[in-house]
C-alpha positions in Angstrom: 2.0 4.3 111.6 -1.6 3.0 112.2 -3.3 4.7 115.3 -3.2 1.8 117.9 -6.6 2.5 119.4 -8.2 3.8 115.7 -11.0 2.0 113.6 -9.3 -1.5 111.3 -11.7 -1.9 108.9 -9.4 -2.8 105.9 -8.0 -6.1 105.2 -4.7 -4.7 104.7 -5.1 -2.2 107.8 -5.9 -5.8 110.2 -2.7 -7.6 108.3 -0.4 -4.9 109.0 -1.5 -3.7 112.9 -0.9 -7.8 113.5 1.6 -7.6 112.3 3.2 -4.3 114.7 3.8 -7.2 117.5 6.8 -7.7 115.4 8.5 -4.6 117.2 7.5 -5.3 120.2 9.0 -8.6 121.0 12.1 -7.3 118.5 12.0 -4.1 121.0 12.2 -6.8 124.1 15.0 -8.8 122.7 17.0 -6.1 121.6 16.9 -5.0 125.3 18.1 -8.5 126.3 21.0 -8.4 124.0 22.2 -5.1 125.6 21.4 -6.9 129.1 23.8 -9.9 128.0 26.8 -7.5 126.9 26.4 -5.5 129.6 27.1 -8.6 131.8 29.6 -10.1 129.7 31.4 -6.4 129.9 31.1 -4.9 133.5 32.8 -6.9 136.4 31.9 -4.2 139.2 28.9 -3.6 140.9 28.0 -0.1 141.6 29.0 -0.6 145.2 32.8 -0.8 143.7 32.6 -5.4 144.5 32.9 -8.2 141.7 30.4 -9.5 140.6 30.8 -13.5 141.0 31.5 -15.4 137.8 28.4 -17.8 138.4 26.2 -14.8 138.8 27.6 -13.5 135.8 26.8 -16.4 133.7 23.5 -17.3 135.1 22.7 -13.3 134.2 24.3 -14.7 130.5 22.1 -17.4 130.3 18.5 -16.1 131.5 19.2 -12.9 129.0 20.1 -15.0 126.1 17.0 -17.6 126.8 15.3 -14.2 126.5 16.6 -13.5 123.6 15.0 -16.6 121.9 11.9 -16.4 123.5 11.3 -12.9 121.9 12.3 -13.6 118.5 10.4 -17.1 118.7 7.4 -14.6 119.7 8.6 -12.3 116.5 8.8 -14.8 114.1 4.9 -16.4 115.7 3.5 -12.9 115.1 5.4 -11.9 112.2 5.0 -15.4 110.5 1.5 -16.6 111.6 -0.3 -13.4 113.2 -0.5 -15.1 116.3 -2.6 -13.9 119.1 -1.2 -15.7 121.7 2.0 -14.5 120.9 0.9 -10.5 120.7 -0.8 -11.3 123.6 2.6 -12.6 125.8 4.4 -10.1 123.7 2.6 -7.1 125.1 2.5 -8.9 128.8 6.1 -9.5 128.9 6.6 -5.2 128.2 4.2 -4.5 130.6 5.8 -6.3 133.0 9.1 -5.2 132.3 7.8 -1.7 132.4 6.1 -2.1 136.2 9.3 -4.4 137.2 11.2 -1.0 136.0 9.2 1.4 138.3 8.5 -0.4 140.6 12.5 -0.6 141.2 13.4 2.5 140.6 15.5 2.3 136.8 12.6 4.2 135.1 13.5 3.5 132.1 10.4 4.4 129.8 11.8 6.0 126.5 9.4 6.9 123.5 10.7 3.6 121.5 9.5 1.9 124.6 5.9 3.7 124.5 6.0 2.9 120.9 6.9 -0.5 121.2 3.4 -0.8 123.5 1.6 0.8 121.3 2.6 -1.6 118.4 1.8 -4.2 121.3 -1.6 -2.8 121.4 -2.5 -2.7 117.5 -1.1 -6.3 117.2 -3.2 -7.6 120.0 -6.4 -5.7 118.4 -5.2 -6.6 114.9 -4.7 -10.5 116.0 -8.2 -10.8 117.3 -10.0 -9.2 114.7 -8.0 -11.8 112.3 -8.7 -14.3 114.8 -12.5 -13.6 114.2 -13.1 -13.0 110.6 -11.2 -17.1 110.3 -14.0 -18.0 112.6 -16.4 -16.8 111.1 -15.3 -17.6 107.3 -14.8 -21.2 108.8 -18.3 -21.2 110.3 -19.9 -20.0 106.7 -17.7 -22.5 105.0 -19.3 -25.1 107.3 -22.6 -23.8 106.7 -22.6 -23.7 103.3 -21.3 -27.3 103.0 -24.5 -28.9 105.1 
């Protein structure tokens, strides 16, 4: 894996860096698949009271929507090296980490840190690709004049 803070000079490094965000989106999606399974299986709250079915249905719908959104972001990053999708995936992961820290359910593991590094790398790679595309378009329009 590339260093998320190292120089991106060669074309293959830039392209691979741009696609690293697929791991970030995939990790987000997987975390919501696990949350969906948890909502399906656990019917009792930590205090021993039952979770109302309406709340469980809402949780499942929200989690499945998040899985679809993470899949869409991963597809945009993989297929189109999309800058905005990389930024959204990284921001989403950062928000998830902030919420877990504030709520006291400190869940930062090695994989989450790797997902964050991949997100940073992806934003850097897609930004560099975007700049290269802009330069090539400007160069082509100047050459045609």
